[in-house]
N, CA and C of each residue as an Amber inpcrd file, in Angstrom:
protein
   669
 201.2720000 -58.9620000  36.9000000 199.8110000 -58.7590000  36.9140000
 199.5820000 -57.5230000  35.9060000 198.4140000 -57.5980000  35.1750000
 198.1380000 -56.5310000  34.3090000 197.8280000 -55.2720000  35.0740000
 198.4040000 -54.1590000  34.6100000 198.3390000 -52.8650000  35.3040000
 196.9270000 -52.2670000  35.3850000 196.0080000 -52.7130000  34.5710000
 194.6720000 -52.0870000  34.5300000 193.8420000 -52.7030000  35.7360000
 194.3060000 -53.7110000  36.4070000 193.4470000 -54.2010000  37.4680000
 194.2170000 -53.7720000  38.7830000 193.2860000 -53.4540000  39.8330000
 193.9500000 -53.1460000  41.1300000 193.8160000 -54.4460000  41.9420000
 195.0560000 -54.7070000  42.4820000 195.1520000 -55.9360000  43.3150000
 195.8560000 -55.6040000  44.6480000 195.3320000 -56.3150000  45.7240000
 195.9370000 -56.1690000  46.9690000 196.5060000 -57.5090000  47.1360000
 197.9220000 -57.4500000  47.5740000 198.5860000 -58.7330000  48.0900000
 199.1120000 -58.5490000  49.5420000 198.9730000 -59.6170000  50.2380000
 199.3650000 -59.5660000  51.6420000 200.0620000 -60.9080000  51.9870000
 200.9900000 -60.8280000  52.7700000 201.8500000 -61.9770000  53.2070000
 202.0650000 -61.9280000  54.7730000 202.0750000 -63.0610000  55.4370000
 202.3010000 -63.0330000  56.8300000 203.1330000 -64.3050000  57.3150000
 204.1490000 -64.0730000  57.9910000 205.1120000 -65.1450000  58.2980000
 204.3600000 -65.9790000  59.3770000 204.5790000 -67.2510000  59.4310000
 204.0690000 -68.1930000  60.3820000 202.6230000 -68.2630000  60.2630000
 201.9360000 -68.0020000  59.0880000 200.4790000 -68.1280000  58.8460000
 200.4380000 -69.3000000  57.7790000 199.1700000 -69.7200000  57.5210000
 198.9480000 -70.7770000  56.3780000 197.6420000 -70.4390000  55.6770000
 197.1940000 -71.3270000  54.8400000 195.9930000 -70.8110000  54.0060000
 194.8130000 -70.7460000  54.8380000 194.7460000 -71.4920000  55.9780000
 193.5800000 -71.3970000  56.8510000 193.5620000 -69.9610000  57.4400000
 194.6870000 -69.4520000  57.9360000 194.7700000 -68.0500000  58.4800000
 194.3050000 -67.0480000  57.3310000 194.6370000 -67.2700000  56.1840000
 194.1990000 -66.3600000  55.0140000 192.6180000 -66.4170000  54.7730000
 192.2030000 -67.6410000  54.9160000 190.7260000 -67.7990000  54.7040000
 189.9680000 -66.9370000  55.7760000 190.4240000 -67.0560000  57.0150000
 189.6970000 -66.2780000  58.0210000 189.9520000 -64.8160000  57.8000000
 191.1350000 -64.4360000  57.4490000 191.3720000 -62.9190000  57.1330000
 190.4360000 -62.4500000  56.0640000 190.2700000 -63.2620000  54.9570000
 189.5500000 -62.9070000  53.7330000 188.0820000 -62.6300000  54.1560000
 187.4240000 -63.5830000  54.8840000 186.0850000 -63.6430000  55.2240000
 185.8120000 -62.5670000  56.2490000 186.7080000 -62.2810000  57.2170000
 186.5270000 -61.2830000  58.2160000 186.6800000 -59.8770000  57.6740000
 187.6430000 -59.7090000  56.7370000 187.6820000 -58.4710000  56.0220000
 186.5180000 -58.0300000  55.3480000 185.8890000 -58.9540000  54.5490000
 184.6410000 -58.5520000  53.7520000 183.5840000 -58.4220000  54.6850000
 183.3230000 -59.1270000  55.7190000 182.3430000 -59.1010000  56.6830000
 182.4280000 -57.6710000  57.3340000 183.5680000 -57.2780000  57.7800000
 183.7970000 -55.9920000  58.3960000 183.5440000 -54.7770000  57.5160000
 183.8820000 -54.8930000  56.2360000 183.6470000 -53.8430000  55.2610000
 182.1770000 -53.7540000  55.0530000 181.4330000 -54.8660000  54.9010000
 180.0120000 -54.7610000  54.6910000 179.2270000 -54.1260000  55.9690000
 179.6540000 -54.4860000  57.0760000 179.0280000 -53.8960000  58.2890000
 179.3300000 -52.3730000  58.4010000 180.5600000 -51.9540000  58.0490000
 180.8650000 -50.5330000  58.1110000 180.2090000 -49.6850000  57.0270000
 180.1770000 -50.2360000  55.8100000 179.5970000 -49.5990000  54.7700000
 178.0780000 -49.7250000  54.6370000 177.4320000 -50.7970000  55.0460000
 176.0330000 -50.8790000  54.7670000 175.2830000 -51.2810000  56.2250000
 176.0340000 -51.5670000  57.2240000 175.3700000 -51.9510000  58.4990000
 174.8360000 -53.2890000  58.5550000 175.0500000 -54.0560000  57.5580000
 174.6140000 -55.4080000  57.4700000 175.4520000 -56.3180000  56.5450000
 175.3510000 -57.6760000  56.8380000 176.1290000 -58.4750000  55.9520000
 175.3480000 -59.1070000  54.8360000 173.9210000 -58.7290000  54.8730000
 173.0700000 -59.0960000  53.7370000 173.1220000 -57.9770000  52.6530000
 173.5340000 -58.4380000  51.4780000 173.7190000 -57.5340000  50.4110000
 172.9730000 -57.8840000  49.1670000 172.3090000 -56.9290000  48.5250000
 171.6200000 -57.1800000  47.2100000 172.6720000 -56.8470000  46.1520000
 173.0630000 -57.7710000  45.3320000 174.1730000 -57.6260000  44.2730000
 173.5040000 -57.8590000  42.9380000 174.0120000 -57.1420000  41.9620000
 173.6000000 -57.3960000  40.5650000 174.9100000 -57.7780000  39.8290000
 174.8410000 -58.9630000  39.2160000 175.9100000 -59.3560000  38.3180000
 176.0750000 -58.4730000  37.1900000 177.2110000 -57.7420000  36.9850000
 177.3390000 -56.8010000  35.8290000 177.3160000 -57.4290000  34.4970000
 177.5750000 -58.6660000  34.3770000 177.6410000 -59.3070000  33.1110000
 176.2930000 -59.9610000  32.7010000 175.7170000 -60.6510000  33.6370000
 174.3760000 -61.2690000  33.3550000 173.2310000 -60.4090000  33.6140000
 173.4230000 -59.4120000  34.5280000 172.2150000 -58.5860000  35.0270000
 171.4690000 -59.3240000  36.0550000 171.7590000 -60.5480000  36.5050000
 171.0490000 -61.3150000  37.5890000 171.2750000 -60.6110000  38.9210000
 170.2390000 -60.6610000  39.6910000 170.3850000 -60.0420000  41.0210000
 170.2650000 -61.2370000  42.0600000 170.9070000 -61.0690000  43.1970000
 170.8240000 -62.0890000  44.2370000 171.2050000 -61.3220000  45.6050000
 170.5720000 -61.9550000  46.6520000 170.9200000 -61.4040000  47.9880000
 171.9850000 -62.3390000  48.6150000 173.0550000 -61.8290000  48.8460000
 174.2510000 -62.6670000  49.4210000 174.4930000 -62.4220000  50.7960000
 175.0210000 -63.2270000  51.6400000 175.3010000 -62.9830000  53.0540000
 176.7850000 -63.2220000  53.2430000 177.5790000 -62.1450000  53.4610000
 178.9630000 -62.2750000  53.6430000 179.4410000 -62.5330000  55.1130000
 178.5740000 -62.7620000  55.9210000 178.9190000 -63.1310000  57.2220000
 179.8550000 -64.2930000  57.3840000 180.9660000 -64.2140000  58.1290000
 181.8190000 -65.2570000  58.4730000 181.2370000 -66.2310000  59.4870000
 181.6090000 -67.4470000  59.3910000 182.5450000 -68.1500000  58.4520000
 181.8450000 -68.3970000  57.1860000 182.6630000 -68.4110000  56.0000000
 182.0230000 -68.8050000  54.7180000 182.0630000 -70.4040000  54.5420000
 181.2760000 -70.7710000  53.5470000 181.2640000 -72.1930000  53.2840000
 182.6550000 -72.5870000  52.6310000 183.1410000 -73.8300000  53.0920000
 184.4630000 -74.2880000  52.6180000 184.2690000 -75.6390000  51.9170000
 184.7670000 -75.7960000  50.8060000 184.6660000 -77.1360000  50.0990000
 186.0020000 -77.2770000  49.3960000 186.4930000 -78.4940000  49.3110000
 187.6530000 -78.7560000  48.4560000 187.0990000 -78.6830000  46.9870000
 188.2100000 -78.5470000  46.0910000 187.7670000 -78.3790000  44.6970000
 187.0520000 -79.6960000  44.2240000 187.5500000 -80.9560000  44.5870000
 186.9870000 -82.1960000  44.2210000 185.5260000 -82.2400000  44.8580000
 185.3550000 -81.9910000  46.1160000 183.9480000 -81.8280000  46.7350000
 183.0240000 -81.0110000  46.0270000 183.5140000 -79.7950000  45.6280000
 182.5760000 -78.8560000  44.8660000 182.2120000 -79.4250000  43.5860000
 183.1880000 -80.1520000  42.8380000 182.6890000 -80.8170000  41.6490000
 181.5920000 -81.9190000  41.7640000 181.7710000 -82.6270000  42.8960000
 180.9000000 -83.7180000  43.2030000 179.4850000 -83.1020000  43.6370000
 179.5580000 -82.0150000  44.4800000 178.3170000 -81.4580000  44.7780000
 177.5740000 -80.7550000  43.7190000 178.2620000 -79.8420000  42.9980000
 177.5140000 -79.0500000  42.0370000 177.4580000 -79.6120000  40.5970000
 178.3840000 -80.6250000  40.2060000 178.2300000 -81.1720000  38.9400000
 178.0410000 -82.6090000  39.0050000 177.8780000 -83.2240000  40.1660000
 177.6360000 -84.6840000  40.2860000 178.6660000 -85.5560000  39.6030000
 179.9150000 -85.1030000  39.7150000 181.0150000 -85.7820000  38.9930000
 182.0530000 -86.2300000  40.0160000 182.3770000 -87.5080000  40.1240000
 183.4550000 -87.9990000  41.1000000 184.7010000 -88.0530000  40.1120000
 185.5540000 -86.9620000  40.1820000 186.6890000 -87.0430000  39.2460000
 187.7590000 -88.1470000  39.6120000 187.7560000 -88.5820000  40.7900000
 188.6960000 -89.7750000  41.1330000 188.2790000 -90.9780000  40.5110000
 186.8980000 -91.1350000  40.0890000 186.4960000 -92.2250000  39.3180000
 186.6640000 -92.2720000  37.9330000 187.1420000 -91.1330000  37.3770000
 187.3460000 -90.8930000  35.8950000 188.6970000 -91.3340000  35.4180000
 188.8680000 -91.8620000  34.2770000 190.1020000 -92.0390000  33.6890000
 190.5860000 -90.6480000  33.1320000 191.7620000 -90.6040000  32.6810000
 192.2620000 -89.3800000  32.0250000 191.4960000 -89.0960000  30.7310000
 191.1150000 -90.2250000  29.9260000 190.4160000 -90.0160000  28.6680000
 188.9960000 -89.5680000  29.0080000 188.4060000 -90.1120000  30.0430000
 187.0090000 -89.7820000  30.3670000 186.9550000 -88.2670000  30.8740000
 187.9830000 -87.8310000  31.6570000 188.1020000 -86.5070000  32.0590000
 188.2790000 -85.5960000  30.8260000 189.1110000 -85.9830000  29.9750000
 189.3940000 -85.1590000  28.7110000 188.0910000 -84.9330000  27.9270000
 187.3170000 -86.0170000  27.7880000 186.1230000 -85.8330000  26.9700000
 185.0630000 -84.8620000  27.7360000 184.9960000 -84.9580000  29.1030000
 184.0680000 -84.1450000  29.7580000 184.5360000 -82.6110000  29.5990000
 185.8390000 -82.3940000  29.6470000 186.3350000 -80.9840000  29.6040000
 186.0530000 -80.4730000  28.1460000 186.2620000 -81.4400000  27.1520000
 186.0690000 -80.9590000  25.8600000 184.6470000 -80.4940000  25.5830000
 183.6790000 -81.3950000  26.2100000 182.1770000 -81.0920000  26.0280000
 181.8050000 -79.8210000  26.7080000 182.3000000 -79.4440000  27.8640000
 181.7180000 -78.3870000  28.6760000 182.5530000 -77.0770000  28.4490000
 183.6700000 -77.0290000  27.8720000 184.4220000 -75.9080000  27.8270000
 184.6390000 -75.3760000  26.3370000 185.1350000 -74.1640000  26.1090000
 185.4070000 -73.5490000  24.8740000 186.8330000 -73.8080000  24.4290000
 187.5010000 -74.6380000  25.2650000 188.9780000 -74.9140000  24.8670000
 189.0520000 -75.8930000  23.7170000 190.1420000 -75.7360000  22.9260000
 190.3390000 -76.4920000  21.7810000 190.9770000 -77.8800000  22.3160000
 190.5450000 -78.8670000  21.4120000 190.9650000 -80.2840000  21.7610000
 192.5260000 -80.3210000  21.7770000 193.2920000 -79.6920000  21.0560000
 194.6400000 -79.8810000  20.9460000 195.2260000 -79.1490000  22.2870000
 194.6390000 -78.1170000  22.7630000 195.0390000 -77.5800000  23.9600000
 194.8910000 -78.4550000  25.1640000 193.6860000 -79.0110000  25.2730000
 193.3000000 -79.9000000  26.4220000 194.1990000 -81.0590000  26.4640000
 194.6640000 -81.5810000  25.1780000 195.4840000 -82.7940000  25.1940000
 196.9030000 -82.4850000  25.7810000 197.2640000 -81.2120000  25.9130000
 198.5610000 -80.8460000  26.5370000 198.3680000 -80.7670000  28.1080000
 197.1340000 -80.8830000  28.6570000 196.9510000 -80.6020000  29.9650000
 197.3380000 -81.8870000  30.8490000 198.0060000 -81.7290000  31.9620000
 198.1040000 -82.8910000  32.8300000 196.8250000 -83.0400000  33.6290000
 196.5830000 -84.0820000  34.1840000 195.3190000 -84.3500000  34.8430000
 194.7980000 -83.2770000  35.7750000 195.7310000 -82.6730000  36.6270000
 195.2470000 -81.6500000  37.5140000 194.6260000 -80.3650000  36.8190000
 195.1890000 -80.0770000  35.6040000 194.6330000 -78.9240000  34.8330000
 193.3380000 -79.1630000  34.2680000 193.1690000 -80.4380000  33.8590000
 191.8530000 -80.9560000  33.2650000 190.7660000 -80.8060000  34.4550000
 191.1280000 -81.1940000  35.7240000 190.2020000 -81.1340000  36.8630000
 189.9290000 -79.6560000  37.0980000 190.8190000 -78.7590000  37.0420000
 190.6770000 -77.3880000  37.2670000 189.6880000 -76.7370000  36.2220000
 189.9450000 -77.0910000  34.9520000 189.1060000 -76.6660000  33.8330000
 187.5930000 -77.1970000  34.0180000 187.4430000 -78.3400000  34.5200000
 186.1370000 -78.9420000  34.7040000 185.4200000 -78.0680000  35.8860000
 186.1870000 -77.7550000  36.8920000 185.6910000 -76.8280000  38.0170000
 185.2550000 -75.5230000  37.4560000 186.0370000 -74.8530000  36.6540000
 185.8440000 -73.5350000  36.1810000 184.4920000 -73.5380000  35.2920000
 184.2130000 -74.5240000  34.5420000 183.1410000 -74.5140000  33.6840000
 181.7990000 -75.1520000  34.4030000 181.9450000 -76.0340000  35.1690000
 180.7870000 -76.8050000  35.8760000 180.4100000 -76.3710000  37.1070000
 181.3830000 -75.6160000  37.8880000 181.1900000 -75.3350000  39.3200000
 180.9540000 -73.8170000  39.5600000 181.9250000 -73.0250000  39.0000000
 182.0450000 -71.6060000  39.3820000 180.6130000 -70.9580000  39.2250000
 179.8420000 -71.1240000  38.1610000 178.5470000 -70.4410000  38.0160000
 177.5980000 -70.7080000  39.2940000 177.7670000 -71.7490000  39.9360000
 176.9060000 -72.0850000  41.1210000 177.4210000 -71.4380000  42.3990000
 178.5270000 -70.8060000  42.4550000 179.0530000 -70.2840000  43.7910000
 178.6410000 -68.9530000  43.8550000 177.3150000 -68.7250000  44.1870000
 176.6350000 -67.3830000  44.2840000 176.8900000 -66.8670000  45.6850000
 176.6130000 -67.7650000  46.7570000 176.9360000 -67.2820000  48.1410000
 178.4850000 -67.3980000  48.2630000 179.0420000 -66.7250000  49.2500000
 180.4320000 -66.7330000  49.5740000 180.9820000 -68.2480000  49.7450000
 181.9610000 -68.5940000  49.0400000 182.5520000 -69.9490000  49.2220000
 184.1540000 -69.8420000  49.1110000 184.7730000 -70.5940000  50.0480000
 186.2670000 -70.8770000  49.9080000 186.4350000 -72.2340000  49.1590000
 187.0490000 -72.2790000  47.9950000 187.2360000 -73.5530000  47.4790000
 188.6930000 -73.8710000  47.5990000 188.9360000 -74.9540000  48.2690000
 190.2920000 -75.4040000  48.7840000 190.9470000 -76.4670000  48.0990000
 192.2270000 -76.7150000  48.3360000 193.0230000 -78.0110000  48.0050000
 192.9210000 -78.2650000  46.5150000 193.7390000 -77.4860000  45.8130000
 193.7850000 -77.4930000  44.3360000 194.8670000 -78.5700000  43.8340000
 194.7830000 -79.1530000  42.6490000 195.8690000 -79.9090000  42.1500000
 197.1890000 -79.1060000  42.0000000 198.2580000 -79.8480000  42.1120000
 199.6140000 -79.1000000  42.1550000 199.8280000 -78.4620000  40.8470000
 199.3160000 -79.1080000  39.8330000 199.5660000 -78.5170000  38.4220000
 199.0020000 -77.1420000  38.1670000 198.1260000 -76.6460000  39.0200000
 197.6350000 -75.2790000  38.9320000 198.4870000 -74.1920000  39.3280000
 199.4930000 -74.4850000  40.1350000 200.3860000 -73.3520000  40.5270000
 201.7340000 -73.9930000  40.9780000 202.8690000 -73.3290000  40.6370000
 204.2180000 -73.7310000  41.1550000 204.6660000 -73.2450000  42.3510000
 203.8340000 -72.4050000  43.0990000 204.3190000 -71.6700000  44.1510000
 203.6750000 -71.9530000  45.5390000 202.9220000 -73.0930000  45.5640000
 202.0750000 -73.4440000  46.6830000 202.6570000 -74.6510000  47.3360000
 202.5380000 -74.6730000  48.6950000 203.0940000 -75.8200000  49.4490000
 202.3170000 -76.9840000  49.3170000 202.8330000 -78.2210000  49.1680000
 202.1240000 -79.5120000  49.1690000 201.3020000 -79.7260000  50.4190000
 200.1420000 -80.4060000  50.3510000 199.2230000 -80.3850000  51.4010000
 199.9290000 -81.2430000  52.6170000 199.5720000 -80.7730000  53.8230000
 200.1200000 -81.3960000  55.0250000 199.7580000 -82.7550000  55.2840000
 198.5360000 -83.1310000  54.7570000 198.0020000 -84.5050000  54.9540000
 198.7390000 -85.4390000  53.9670000 199.4360000 -86.3790000  54.4570000
 200.2460000 -87.2590000  53.5030000 199.4700000 -87.9060000  52.4180000
 198.1480000 -88.2980000  52.7450000 197.4770000 -88.9370000  51.6520000
 196.9930000 -87.8670000  50.5500000 196.6890000 -86.6790000  50.9190000
 196.4360000 -85.6880000  49.9180000 197.6990000 -85.2860000  49.1800000
 198.8210000 -85.0950000  49.9010000 200.0080000 -84.8040000  49.1930000
 200.4000000 -85.8560000  48.1920000 200.2450000 -87.0860000  48.5410000
 200.4650000 -88.1470000  47.6060000 199.5590000 -88.0750000  46.2680000
 198.4130000 -87.5100000  46.4580000 197.6380000 -87.2570000  45.2620000
 197.8380000 -85.9960000  44.4750000 198.8890000 -85.3640000  44.9750000
 199.2170000 -84.0140000  44.2130000 198.4000000 -82.8730000  44.5950000
 197.9320000 -82.7330000  45.8510000 197.1510000 -81.6010000  46.2800000
 197.8900000 -80.6740000  47.0200000 197.6850000 -79.3530000  46.7960000
 198.4720000 -78.3120000  47.4680000 197.4830000 -77.4300000  48.2880000
 198.1570000 -76.6400000  49.2300000 197.3810000 -75.8090000  50.1710000
 197.0090000 -74.4590000  49.5200000 196.0230000 -74.5090000  48.5690000
 195.5510000 -73.3010000  47.8980000 194.0760000 -73.1540000  47.9750000
 193.5480000 -71.8500000  48.1860000 192.2340000 -71.6520000  48.0270000
 191.9000000 -70.4280000  47.1630000 190.6110000 -70.4130000  46.5740000
 190.1730000 -69.2330000  45.9550000 188.7990000 -68.9550000  46.6360000
 188.4130000 -67.6510000  46.7540000 187.2290000 -67.2690000  47.2690000
 186.2520000 -66.7580000  46.1350000 184.9660000 -67.2770000  46.2090000
 184.0590000 -66.8990000  45.0880000 182.7870000 -66.3660000  45.7520000
 182.2830000 -65.2770000  45.0210000 181.0490000 -64.6940000  45.3790000
 180.3290000 -64.4320000  43.9020000 178.9590000 -64.6670000  43.8090000
 178.3100000 -64.4040000  42.6230000 179.0310000 -65.0100000  41.3850000
 179.5970000 -66.1980000  41.6640000 180.3080000 -66.9110000  40.4180000
 181.5790000 -66.3680000  40.0490000 182.0680000 -65.3950000  40.8670000
 183.4000000 -64.7920000  40.4030000 184.4210000 -64.9800000  41.5200000
 185.7140000 -65.0060000  40.9840000 186.8570000 -65.2590000  41.9500000
 187.2180000 -63.9150000  42.5670000 187.2080000 -63.8210000  43.9580000
 187.5940000 -62.6740000  44.5370000 188.9940000 -62.5640000  45.1950000
 189.4550000 -63.7210000  45.5380000 190.8140000 -63.9630000  46.1610000
 191.4200000 -65.1900000  45.7150000 192.7520000 -65.2690000  45.7950000
 193.5370000 -66.4780000  45.4810000 194.6700000 -66.5130000  46.5820000
 194.8790000 -67.5990000  47.2820000 195.7570000 -67.6010000  48.3710000
 196.4300000 -69.0050000  48.6180000 197.4940000 -68.9820000  49.1870000
 198.4210000 -70.1850000  49.3770000 198.9530000 -70.2210000  50.8410000
 199.2760000 -71.4490000  51.2110000 200.4250000 -71.6460000  52.0930000
 201.5930000 -71.5720000  51.2060000 202.3490000 -70.6700000  51.4190000
 203.5870000 -70.4350000  50.3400000 204.5520000 -71.6020000  50.4230000
 205.0500000 -71.9730000  49.2130000 206.0900000 -72.9730000  49.1810000
 207.3760000 -72.4270000  49.6030000 208.0190000 -72.9550000  50.5740000
 209.3820000 -72.3620000  51.0650000 210.4550000 -73.3660000  51.0050000
 210.2470000 -74.3910000  50.2150000 211.3190000 -75.4720000  50.0690000
 211.9460000 -75.2780000  48.6830000 213.2180000 -74.7980000  48.6980000
 213.7820000 -74.3860000  47.4490000 214.0230000 -75.5780000  46.4640000
 214.1620000 -76.8360000  47.0060000 214.3150000 -78.0100000  46.0890000
 213.1040000 -78.3150000  45.2880000 211.8800000 -78.2580000  46.0310000
 210.5900000 -78.4920000  45.3900000 210.3540000 -77.2990000  44.4760000
 210.6060000 -76.0340000  44.9520000 210.3740000 -74.9550000  44.0780000
 211.0310000 -74.9530000  42.8300000 212.3380000 -75.4010000  42.8960000
 213.1220000 -75.5160000  41.5870000 212.5420000 -76.5690000  40.7260000
 212.1030000 -77.6970000  41.1220000 211.4360000 -78.6540000  40.3320000
 210.2490000 -78.2700000  39.7010000 209.3370000 -77.5060000  40.3740000
 208.0650000 -76.9590000  39.8930000 208.3350000 -75.9610000  38.8850000
 209.1580000 -74.9910000  39.1620000 209.3260000 -74.0290000  38.2120000
 210.1340000 -74.5630000  36.8990000 210.9370000 -75.5760000  37.0620000
 211.4300000 -76.2950000  35.8590000 210.3430000 -76.8110000  34.9560000
 209.3770000 -77.5720000  35.6940000 208.2310000 -78.1430000  34.9270000
 207.4280000 -76.9850000  34.2650000 207.3100000 -75.9030000  34.9280000
 206.5340000 -74.8210000  34.2890000 207.2290000 -74.1790000  33.0990000
 208.5170000 -74.0640000  33.2560000 209.3440000 -73.5670000  32.0620000
 209.3020000 -74.5080000  30.8290000 209.1550000 -75.7870000  31.1230000
 208.8950000 -76.7000000  29.9710000 207.6630000 -76.5840000  29.4470000
 206.6560000 -76.4600000  30.1830000 205.3940000 -76.1460000  29.6780000
 205.2490000 -74.9060000  28.8310000 205.8440000 -73.9060000  29.2890000
 205.9910000 -72.5570000  28.5890000 206.6540000 -72.8500000  27.2530000
 207.6080000 -73.5830000  27.1490000 208.2850000 -73.8830000  25.8840000
 207.5990000 -74.5670000  24.9250000 206.5520000 -75.2940000  25.3080000
 205.5940000 -75.9260000  24.2860000 204.3650000 -75.1990000  23.9630000
 204.4040000 -73.9240000  24.5150000 203.2760000 -73.0920000  24.2330000
 202.2200000 -72.7820000  25.2810000 202.3850000 -73.1200000  26.4490000
 201.4200000 -72.8590000  27.4220000 201.6620000 -71.4110000  27.9220000
 200.7070000 -70.5340000  27.4590000 200.8040000 -69.1170000  27.7500000
 200.8180000 -68.7650000  29.2720000 200.0170000 -69.6940000  30.0290000
 199.6570000 -69.3060000  31.5380000 200.8690000 -69.9070000  32.3400000
 201.7230000 -70.6360000  31.8400000 202.8740000 -71.2320000  32.6140000
 203.8160000 -70.2660000  33.1230000 204.3450000 -70.4010000  34.2650000
 205.3900000 -69.3950000  34.8410000 206.7620000 -69.4960000  34.1530000
 207.4000000 -68.4560000  33.9080000 208.8780000 -68.6610000  33.5110000
 209.7290000 -68.9950000  34.7820000 210.8780000 -69.5430000  34.5740000
 211.8120000 -69.9150000  35.6450000 212.4690000 -68.6450000  36.2080000
 212.3010000 -68.5110000  37.6330000 212.7150000 -67.3570000  38.2770000
 213.9230000 -67.7510000  39.1680000 215.1680000 -67.6000000  38.6200000
 216.3790000 -68.1480000  39.3890000 216.6700000 -67.2940000  40.6850000
 216.3070000 -65.9330000  40.5980000 216.4950000 -65.0980000  41.8040000
 215.5760000 -65.4410000  42.9300000 214.3230000 -65.8420000  42.5560000
 213.3680000 -66.1790000  43.5300000 213.8750000 -67.4810000  44.2110000
 214.2940000 -68.4700000  43.5630000 214.7020000 -69.8030000  44.0700000
 215.9110000 -69.4790000  45.0250000 216.9290000 -68.5920000  44.5320000
 218.0650000 -68.2580000  45.2970000 217.5920000 -67.5500000  46.5920000
 216.5800000 -66.8220000  46.6180000 216.1880000 -66.1260000  47.6500000
 215.6990000 -66.9930000  48.7690000 214.7040000 -67.9570000  48.3630000
 214.3710000 -68.9430000  49.4410000 215.3470000 -69.8400000  49.8970000
 216.4530000 -70.1630000  49.0430000 217.5340000 -70.8970000  49.6120000
 218.2130000 -70.1410000  50.8710000 218.0760000 -68.9090000  50.8580000
 218.7310000 -68.1230000  52.0440000 217.8640000 -68.3270000  53.3700000
 216.6070000 -68.7890000  53.1450000 215.7680000 -68.9840000  54.3570000
 214.4690000 -68.2300000  54.1170000 213.3490000 -68.7890000  54.2320000
 211.9960000 -68.2900000  54.2060000 211.1920000 -68.9750000  55.1830000
 210.5400000 -68.2910000  56.1810000 209.7390000 -68.9160000  57.0730000
 208.4480000 -69.3800000  56.5530000 207.7700000 -70.2930000  57.2760000
 206.3930000 -70.7480000  56.8010000 205.5650000 -69.3420000  56.7180000
 204.8200000 -69.3310000  55.5050000 204.2510000 -68.0190000  55.1180000
 202.8770000 -68.3390000  54.4860000 201.8650000 -67.4640000  54.8140000
 200.5690000 -67.4510000  54.1510000 200.5510000 -66.1540000  53.2280000
 200.0040000 -66.4010000  52.0890000 199.8470000 -65.2890000  51.0260000
 198.5320000 -65.1540000  50.4660000 198.0160000 -63.9850000  50.1370000
 196.8310000 -63.8590000  49.4260000 196.8730000 -62.6720000  48.4990000
 196.0300000 -62.7560000  47.3940000 195.9520000 -61.7600000  46.4680000
 194.3600000 -61.4350000  46.3510000 193.9090000 -60.2510000  46.4360000
 192.4520000 -59.9820000  46.4060000 192.1590000 -59.0170000  45.2640000
 191.2030000 -59.3050000  44.4610000 190.7260000 -58.4080000  43.2850000
 189.9260000 -57.3220000  43.8230000 190.5100000 -56.1150000  44.0090000
 189.8750000 -54.9010000  44.5360000 188.8250000 -54.4200000  43.5860000
 188.9330000 -54.5000000  42.2660000 187.8630000 -54.0330000  41.4460000
 186.6170000 -54.8660000  41.7250000 186.7520000 -56.1690000  41.6260000
 185.5960000 -56.9130000  41.8780000 184.9130000 -56.7300000  43.2770000
 185.7170000 -56.5690000  44.2680000 185.2420000 -56.4160000  45.6750000
 184.6240000 -54.9960000  45.8010000
C-alpha cells in the first residue's frame, strides 16, 4: 500500500465477510454517535463540492455488484455478450480500447460498476459478491450456483460515491490460491499494472494451515 495513505487492516479467525460487514457499519455508527451524537451527518464532497445528508445508522443497504448495476444503470450484465460488455465499458470509461481488450469478463463488469454505479452510492452501501477476476485472495462463494459463475465473497463499502472499505472471506485453500496467483502473475507479465505478483511464501504459509478468516481494510483518511 502507498505510504501516504493511512489504512487500518483487521482480521478475525472463524469470521466471514458478513461478520466484517456488520463490524464496518457498527464501527461507523458508533463513531458518529460518539463524535456528533447522531447518525445523520451533513457531508461535503471534497472533489465536487456537493453537499448531502447521509445516515450511517446500521444496518446499511446491501446489494450484489450485479444487482447494483441493474438498479442504478438499468443494465443486466448476464444478458450481455463479452463484445456488448466491451462496447459499454469503452463508451462509459476513460480506459483505452487496447487495455479493455485484455480484460477478462469479470474485470469488464467491475469497470462498468465503477463508472456507472459508484457515483450513485451516496447513502452507505455494502456492494457484495464480486467477480473472481477482481482479486486473487478471496474465497469462492459458498452458494454453488454463484461459485460456478465465478463469484467470490468480497464486499466494498461506499459513502458519497467513494470506497471506504474492502473486505473478504479470506481464501485459505492453498491449491486454489496457487492457481489464482499464477493467473495474476501471467497478467502482470503482459502489462497489467494492478495484477498481484506471485507470493510463494504466502502460499507456503497457508499450506501449514489457515483457519476460516474474515479480513477488512478501511481507508482512514476518507473516514
